[in-house]
C-alpha positions in Angstrom: -47.4 40.0 35.2 -44.9 42.2 37.2 -44.4 44.3 34.1 -48.2 45.2 34.0 -48.3 45.8 37.7 -45.3 48.2 37.6 -46.7 50.1 34.6 -50.4 49.9 35.5 -50.8 53.7 35.3 -49.6 53.7 31.7 -51.7 50.7 30.9 -54.8 52.6 32.3 -54.0 55.6 30.0 -53.8 53.3 27.0 -57.0 51.5 28.0 -58.9 54.8 28.4 -57.9 56.1 25.0 -58.9 52.7 23.4 -62.3 52.8 25.2 -62.9 56.3 24.0 -62.2 55.3 20.5 -64.5 52.3 20.6 -67.2 54.5 22.1 -67.2 56.9 19.0 -66.0 54.5 16.2 -68.6 53.3 13.7 -70.3 50.0 14.4 -68.8 49.9 18.0 -70.6 53.1 19.0 -74.0 51.6 18.3 -76.4 51.2 21.1 -76.9 47.6 20.2 -73.3 46.8 21.0 -73.1 46.3 24.8 -70.6 48.4 26.8 -69.2 45.0 28.0 -68.2 44.1 24.4 -66.6 47.5 23.9 -64.7 47.1 27.2 -63.5 43.6 26.1 -62.2 44.9 22.8 -60.6 47.9 24.5 -58.7 45.7 27.0 -57.7 43.3 24.3 -56.2 46.0 22.0 -54.7 47.8 25.0 -52.9 44.6 26.1 -51.5 44.1 22.6 -50.1 47.5 22.1 -49.3 48.5 25.7 -45.8 46.9 25.9 -44.8 48.9 22.8 -45.9 52.2 24.3 -44.4 52.1 27.7 -41.5 54.3 26.8 -43.6 56.9 24.9 -45.3 58.4 28.0 -42.3 59.6 29.9 -42.8 60.5 33.6 -46.3 59.9 35.0 -47.4 62.7 37.5 -47.7 61.6 41.1 -50.3 64.2 41.8 -53.8 62.6 41.6 -55.4 65.6 40.0 -52.8 65.8 37.2 -53.2 62.1 36.5 -57.0 62.4 36.4 -56.6 65.2 33.8 -54.4 63.0 31.8 -57.1 60.3 31.9 -59.7 62.8 30.7 -57.4 63.9 27.9 -56.7 60.4 26.8 -60.5 59.7 26.6 -61.0 62.9 24.5 -58.2 61.9 22.1 -59.8 58.4 21.7 -63.2 59.9 21.0 -61.6 62.3 18.4 -60.0 59.4 16.6 -63.4 57.5 16.6 -65.1 60.7 15.3 -62.7 60.8 12.4 -63.5 57.2 11.6 -67.3 57.9 11.8 -67.0 60.8 9.3 -66.2 58.3 6.6 -69.6 56.5 6.9 -71.5 59.8 7.6 -70.4 60.9 4.1 -72.2 57.9 2.5 -75.4 58.6 4.5 -75.2 62.3 3.5 -74.7 61.4 -0.2 -77.8 59.1 0.0 -79.8 62.0 1.4 -78.7 64.2 -1.5 -80.0 62.0 -4.2 -82.8 60.2 -2.4 -85.1 63.3 -2.6 -84.2 63.8 -6.2 -85.1 60.2 -7.1 -88.5 60.4 -5.3 -87.3 58.2 -2.4 -87.0 60.9 0.2 -89.8 59.4 2.3 -88.4 55.9 2.2 -86.7 55.8 5.6 -85.4 52.7 7.3 -84.2 52.2 10.9 -80.4 51.8 11.1 -79.8 49.5 14.1 -76.2 50.6 14.4 -76.7 54.3 14.4 -80.1 54.1 16.1 -81.6 56.6 13.7 -83.9 56.7 10.6 -81.8 57.0 7.4 -82.8 56.9 3.7 -83.1 53.4 2.2 -80.2 54.2 -0.2 -78.1 55.3 2.8 -78.4 51.9 4.3 -77.4 50.3 1.0 -74.4 52.6 0.7 -73.4 52.0 4.3 -73.3 48.2 3.7 -71.2 48.7 0.5 -68.9 51.0 2.4 -68.5 48.6 5.3 -67.5 45.8 2.9 -65.0 48.1 1.2 -63.7 49.1 4.6 -63.1 45.5 5.6 -61.6 44.6 2.2 -58.9 47.2 2.5 -58.1 46.1 6.0 -59.6 49.3 7.5 -60.1 48.1 11.0 -56.5 47.1 11.4 -55.3 50.4 9.8 -57.4 52.5 12.1 -57.8 50.5 15.3 -54.3 49.1 15.5 -51.8 51.0 13.4 -53.7 54.3 13.5 -54.1 54.2 17.3 -50.6 53.0 17.8 -49.4 56.0 15.7 -51.6 58.3 17.7 -49.9 57.5 20.9 -46.6 58.7 19.3 -48.2 61.9 18.0 -50.9 63.0 20.4 -49.9 63.7 24.0 -52.4 64.7 26.7 -50.8 68.1 27.1 -51.4 68.8 23.4 -55.1 69.3 24.1 -54.1 72.6 25.7 -50.9 73.6 23.9 -52.2 72.6 20.4 -55.9 73.3 20.7 -55.9 75.5 17.6 -54.5 72.7 15.5 -57.1 70.3 17.0 -60.0 72.6 16.0 -58.5 72.9 12.6 -58.4 69.1 12.3 -62.1 68.9 13.2 -63.2 71.6 10.8 -61.1 70.1 8.0 -62.7 66.7 8.6 -66.2 68.2 8.5 -65.4 69.9 5.2 -64.2 66.7 3.8 -67.5 65.0 4.8 -69.4 67.3 2.4 -66.8 67.0 -0.3 -66.9 63.2 -0.2 -70.7 63.2 -0.1 -70.9 65.3 -3.3 -68.3 63.1 -5.0 -70.4 60.0 -4.3 -73.8 61.6 -5.2 -72.6 63.5 -8.3 -73.3 60.8 -10.9 -76.9 60.2 -9.8 -77.5 63.9 -9.1 -76.2 64.9 -12.5 -78.3 62.4 -14.3 -81.5 63.2 -12.4 -80.9 66.9 -13.2 -80.9 66.0 -16.9 -84.1 64.0 -16.3 -85.7 67.0 -14.6 -84.8 69.3 -17.4 -86.1 66.8 -20.0 -89.4 66.5 -18.1 -89.7 70.3 -18.0 -89.2 70.6 -21.7 -91.8 67.8 -22.3 -94.2 69.7 -20.0 -93.8 72.7 -22.2 -94.1 70.8 -25.5 -97.0 68.5 -24.5 -99.0 70.1 -21.6 -101.6 67.4 -21.9 -99.2 64.8 -20.6 -99.5 63.8 -17.0 -95.9 64.1 -16.1 -96.5 63.9 -12.4 -97.6 60.3 -12.9 -94.8 59.2 -15.1 -92.1 61.5 -13.7 -91.5 59.6 -10.5 -91.2 56.1 -12.0 -88.8 57.5 -14.7 -86.7 59.2 -12.0 -86.5 56.1 -9.8 -85.7 53.8 -12.8 -83.1 56.1 -14.2 -81.4 56.5 -10.8 -81.2 52.8 -10.3 -79.8 52.2 -13.8 -77.1 54.9 -13.2 -76.4 53.4 -9.7 -75.9 49.9 -11.2 -73.7 51.2 -14.1 -71.7 53.5 -11.8 -71.3 50.9 -9.0 -67.7 49.8 -10.0 -66.7 53.5 -10.1 -68.4 54.2 -6.8 -66.7 51.2 -5.1 -63.4 52.6 -6.4 -64.3 56.0 -5.0 -65.2 54.5 -1.7 -61.8 52.8 -1.5 -60.1 56.1 -2.4 -62.1 58.1 0.2 -61.3 55.6 3.0 -57.6 55.4 2.0 -57.6 59.2 1.8 -58.9 59.3 5.3 -55.9 57.1 6.4 -53.6 59.5 4.6 -55.3 62.5 6.2 -54.9 61.1 9.6 -51.3 60.4 9.0 -50.7 63.9 7.7 -52.4 65.3 10.8 -49.9 63.3 12.9 -46.9 64.5 10.8 -47.6 68.0 9.6 -50.3 69.7 11.7 -48.1 70.3 14.6 -50.2 68.2 16.9 -48.1 66.1 19.2 -44.9 68.0 18.4 
C-alpha cells in the first residue's frame, strides 16, 4: 500500500492512459458500455502493469501545470492506441459497404449497438467474424496488456511535441491501411459481382426481351452469398493476417518510427 501511495502520481498517469485507450478501443468505446465499467477495467489493468512501469517515467514535475500537461498527453496517447485498434474493425465495415451495394443489399442497414450507428447487414456479419478471430488469436491481451505495456516504454508525454510529425505519419499510414485492408477483404466478392454485371450486360444486348432487372438482383445476391461461403476460410485467414499485421505495425511504430526515442 505504501508503494502505491509513494508513487501515486505515476499510477495516475498510467491510469489516465489506460482510460483513454478504453474510451477509444472497439467494444469498450460503445455507448452501451457504462463509463463505470471502463473505469473498472482501466483501474484493474493499471494496477497490474503499474509496478513494472515505475522506473520508466523518470522524474515527475513538481509544477502542477506541467503535471496536468503530462496527464493530457497520456490521455491522448491512450486514445491514439485505441484508435489504431478500432481501425481494424472499421476496415471490415468499409469492406461490407463496398460489396453490399454491388450485391443489391445497400439498403439493408442494421443498427450496431456497439458503434451506435447504422451499418450494412454484411458489415455486422463481418464484425462478428472479426471479433471471434480477434479473440482467437488473443488480440485483447496483445493490444491491451502487451501493447500498452510496450507503449509506455516507447511513447513519452514529451514526444507529442518533439515527435509530432512522426505521430501524424502514424495516423495517416493507419488510415491508408484501412482502405487497403477493406479492398483485400472485399475483392473476392467485388470481382465476382463485376463478372456477373458484365454477363448481365451481354445478355441484355443478346436478348433485349429478357427482364434482367427482375432476375439480376436475385442472381447477384445468390452469387455473392455463394462466393462468401466458399471464400470464408480464406477470409478468416485474411482477417487473422490483418489483425496480426496490425500488431506488427504497432511494434514497428514503437521501434522504427522514431516515436519515443
